[in-house]
C-alpha positions as CSV (number, residue, x, y, z in Angstrom):
1,R,-13.8,19.5,20.2
2,G,-11.6,20.2,17.2
3,R,-9.5,17.1,17.8
4,S,-12.6,14.9,17.9
5,L,-13.7,16.4,14.6
6,I,-10.3,15.7,13.0
7,S,-10.3,12.1,14.3
8,S,-13.8,11.5,13.0
9,L,-12.8,12.9,9.6
10,S,-9.7,10.7,9.5
11,T,-11.8,7.6,10.3
12,S,-14.4,8.4,7.6
13,S,-11.6,9.0,5.1
14,S,-10.0,5.7,5.9
15,L,-13.4,4.0,5.6
16,S,-14.0,5.6,2.2
17,S,-10.6,4.5,1.0
18,I,-11.3,0.9,2.1
19,A,-14.6,1.0,0.3
20,E,-12.8,2.4,-2.8
21,V,-10.4,-0.5,-2.7
22,R,-13.2,-3.0,-2.4
23,V,-15.1,-1.4,-5.3
24,H,-11.9,-1.4,-7.4
25,R,-11.2,-5.1,-6.6
26,A,-14.8,-6.1,-7.5
27,Y,-14.5,-4.1,-10.7
28,S,-11.2,-5.7,-11.7
29,D,-12.7,-9.2,-10.8
30,T,-15.7,-8.5,-13.1
31,L,-13.4,-7.4,-15.9
32,L,-11.3,-10.6,-15.5
33,A,-14.5,-12.7,-15.6
34,I,-15.7,-11.0,-18.7
35,F,-12.2,-11.4,-20.3
36,Y,-12.2,-15.1,-19.5
37,D,-15.7,-15.5,-20.9
38,L,-14.7,-13.8,-24.2
39,R,-11.6,-16.1,-24.4
40,H,-13.9,-19.1,-24.1
41,F,-16.1,-17.8,-27.0
42,V,-13.1,-17.1,-29.3
């Protein structure tokens, strides 16, 4: 019982880290797009 709880916790933490990486990547991509747009304006 305790081991299954630990395994479920580790899987959920790995899933959250993957989501974090995806959010960070999307955020950096958006910043890059905004940066390039500003460069075109200048």
